[in-house]
N, C-alpha and C positions, 0 to 999 in steps of 0.2 A: 295730509298734514300729520306729521309724526309727533309722538309724545313719549316720555320716558316709561320704561316698563315698571317702574316703582310707583307710578301714579295710580292709586286705588280709585275705582269708579266713584265711590261715594265721597271722595275728597277731591274730585277732579274739577270742580267748578271754578276754582281760582288758579288752576294750572293752565298750561298752554292749550290743552284740549278743551277747556271750558271758556277761557278768556277770548280765544279767537272767534268762536261763533257769537259770543256776547258782543264783541266789538263790531263785528259785521252787522249785527242786528240793530244795535243801539248807538253805535259810535263810540270812539275811544274815550271821550270825556265822561260820559255816563259810566262806562265800564271802569274808568280810573276811580271815580267816586265810590263805586262798589268795592273795589280793591282797597281803597283808603279806609272804608268802614271795617273790612275784615282785619286790616293791619291795626286799626285802633284797638280791637279786641285782642289781637295778638300781643300788643304792647301791655294792655291791661292784665292779661293772663300772666305775662312774664314778670310784672313788677308789683302788682297790687298785693298787699298783705293777705294772707289766707282768709282771715275773718271777713274781708270785704271783697274777695276775689269771686266775681260772678260765676265763671265756669267751674271753679272749685266747689262753690256752694251748691250749684246745680248738680254737679257730678256726685257729690257726697249724698245729697238728698235722693238722687236716683238709686245709689247703692243701698241706702237706708230703707227706702220703700220696697225695692225689688228683692233684696237678699235678707235683710234683717226682719222686715215686716211681712215679707212673703206676698207682696202685691205684684202680680206678673205683668200688668199692663200699665200704660201711660196714655192718657188722652191729650192730644195736642190740639188746642182750640183757639185758632186765630179769629178775632172779631174784625175781619177785614176781607172782603170778597177777593181783593187782589192777591191774597195769600191762600187762595183755594187749593193750591198744589203744595203748600208748605208741609202739611202733615205727611203726604206721601214721600216728600223729600226726606223728612226726618225718619220716616219708616226705613228707608233704604240706608241712610247714614248710620242709624243706630243699630238696626237689626242685622245688617250685613257686616258691620264692624265688630259688634260685641256679641254676636250670636255664636258663642264658642262653648265647647264642652271640655276643653283642655286648657291648661295654663301655658305660659310662654315657653315652658320647658317640655311641653307635650304630655304632661301628666294630667289625668282625669281630675276635674274639679269635684270637690265634695260639698259644694254649695251651688245655688242657682245664680247664674250671671246673665246679664242682658234682660231685656223686657220686650213685650209686644207693644208697638206703637201704632196708634190709629188716631183718626180725628176728622173733623169737618169744620168748615168756617161758620162762625156766628150762630144764628138761630137755626140753621140747618141741623146742627148737632143737637140743639135743645129739643127739637121735635123728632129726633132720631133715637138717641140713646141716653139722654140725661136722666130719665126716670131710673134707669139702672144705676147711674153714677150717684144719685141722691138716695135711693131707697133699696138698691140691690147690692151687688158686690162693691167692695171698696176699690175705686179706680183713681189713682193719683192723677190730677188734672193740671195742665199747664196752659194758662190763658195768655193770649197775646193781643193787646189792644193798641190803638193808634189815636192820639189826641185829636189831630186835625185830619178830617176826611179828605180824600183825593177829589171827591165830587159829592158834596153835601146836597141834600134835596129837602126843600120845605114844601109840604103839600098844603093846599089851601084849606084853612080851617083847623089845621093841626097846631098845637102849642109848641111842639118841639120838632126839630128836624129829624130826618131818618137816621143820621149819624148819632145824634143825641139819644135817640131811643135805643139804638144799638148799644151805646156805651152804658146806658142804664142797666141793660142786661149783663154787660161785661162786668160791672161792679157788683151786681146783685147775686150772680151765680156763686162766686167764691165766698161771699158772706153766708149764703144759704148752706153751702157745703161745710163751712166752719161751724156755724151756730145751730143749724137745724131748726126744728119747730116741734115742741112737745105737745102732749095732749091738753095740758092746761091752757096753753096759748090758743090752741085751736078751739077749745070750748069757749074761751073769752071772745073769740071772733064769731061765735054763733054757729060753728060747724055742727051739723046734726050728729048725735052720738054714734049712730051706726056707721058714720064716715070717718070718725076720729082716727081710728087705727090705720085706715087707708091713706090718710093725709099726713100722718106723722112721719118725720124723717129725722134721723138721730143727730146729724152734724158730726163734728170731729173727723171730717174726711179731708185728706191732704190735697192742697192745691198751691200753686204759685201763680203770680200775675206779673207779666212783663208789659210795661206801658211805654211805647215809643212816641216821641213828639210828633212825628209824621212818618209816612212810608215813602222813603226816597231810596235812591241807589245806595247812598251812604249807610242809612239805618238798616237797609236790607242786608248789606254786607256785615254790619255789626251782628245782626240777628243770626245769620248763618254761621259766622265765626264763633259766636257764643255757643251754638249747639255743637259745632265740630269739636270745640275744646271740652265741652261737657261730656261728650261721648268718650273722648280721650281720657279724661280724669276718671270716669267710671272704669274704663279698661285698666288704667294704672292700678286702681284699688283692687280690682278683681284679679290682678296678676295675669291678665290675658294680653294677647297682641292684637290690638284693634286695627292694626295697619297691615296685617299679612294678606296674602293674595290667594289663599287656597280656595 
């Protein structure tokens, strides 16, 4: 199966090289819904005012955090196990596209462009690297949540379902990153004095939260389309060619 030589690997999912295997695996109706979701974001990107244009806002925030504030990493944190491969996808989409040291004219950049993307789904990440995100280096975080679970589980004797518990974490983590907890609050909670400094976290750490009504072929298309355009916007501002093939 052939495809055009201008199709970049990280933008290939909605091209002939990506749509063909998706159609063979899932059937064309599901694949069509996926493409409809991507087209929906295409139309939004092309027509929405800048102040409410989601890819523009995400791209500008990305440039602000990476270049102006000097934060070299972004944590992509989907609270849905079905999105376990989402962070690696964004890794390739962003780092292969915007990992440039020269501008579109081939001149060396005198500022940092691009960022290091990484992530894990849900509580896997919480038990892996969130301590650093809350108390160590500043790592801009991008949370992705889903209102309705694909397969919710209620365990006997539990007051909330597995998905409700997961979503409690989804909402609590950005709050904690933003607000932190100071020594006075910890002392009021009865934390022993010798542990106060260990449990303090400053807050004022950047994050965004994206909440999908459900995870379907359509909303997944929207999500991937959103990040593709976010990468492109960042590249436009940095003056680099996100789409070259070198």
